[in-house]
Phi, psi and omega in degrees: 000131179249148178234137178250166184273340182288137175279125185258150174243177177299322179298316177298318180302317181294340181269357179289126180293149178285111182242013179083359178256165179267120178253134178221151177242121178232121184054035179081357178264140183266126178239142180235128178239149173291163176300145180292157180281174184292321180294318176305312182292324177296313178299314180301312182298318182293324175289314182300316182297321179294317178294320179302314182296329185260343183245308185279316181300317177278013175061039175269342182175200186227141181237123181239152175238166179296143011259071173272127179286133174242109179261110180267338176196181178296336183244014181223100179228117183231168177233081180298158178296318178218139178229135177241130176236121178291154182305323181295343181248017187297346180296343179278353180270122177248173178296340184245345186193175168257122183242095182141190186267118177282175181275331181211135172238136179236127175241134178255122184293137171230157179308324183276350184240003185305308182298316180300312183289319184280333185246291186299308183289323176304310179296318179299309183296323177294314180299322181275000176063044170292122188299329183214140182223128176248133172250116183261124177252097184291337178285320181270351181059051181214148174241127174264125184253121180245135179237136181283125176221125181053044176065019177222145178282137173235134181287118180276321180201166171228105192248145174234345180254314178205156179217143182242126174302135184296331188269351176227106189302317186267004175277144182210140174251118179276105185288342175295337176272352181267313185277000000 
């Protein structure tokens, strides 16, 4: 991951050439990550498909995967592995990006993104008041579920068999189908 000294805005972000890497802006700092590996993408797809079947197909909301831009502010543009926006909040979805706070963000840890996902993005999502954040550890086969309460994340669960989004009671991700 590389960091540059220039403070970036959304306009600067849009001028970055497509080089096959993941570019993100957090607090105006530019971070570059390599493309995710195949196991990472497999885990992401298996979680996304389960959420898609239970949230998007019954028209309860929308499920997006990377590289979808999530603009949380003029100086915070990230590409989470999975983003969920409930139908009641669909106004934040534009033709080119999600501009605003989604209902759930999911990040899948990779060796090159552990610090970013556990620290920078955790702080960013908490500061921007994303209601729910999942950190997926594909090596340990566990998902840590954080829910925002009083403007701070509290760990609701650490799951290895199944996990339920906090905002939709009857939705469930069967992790035995993920690992």
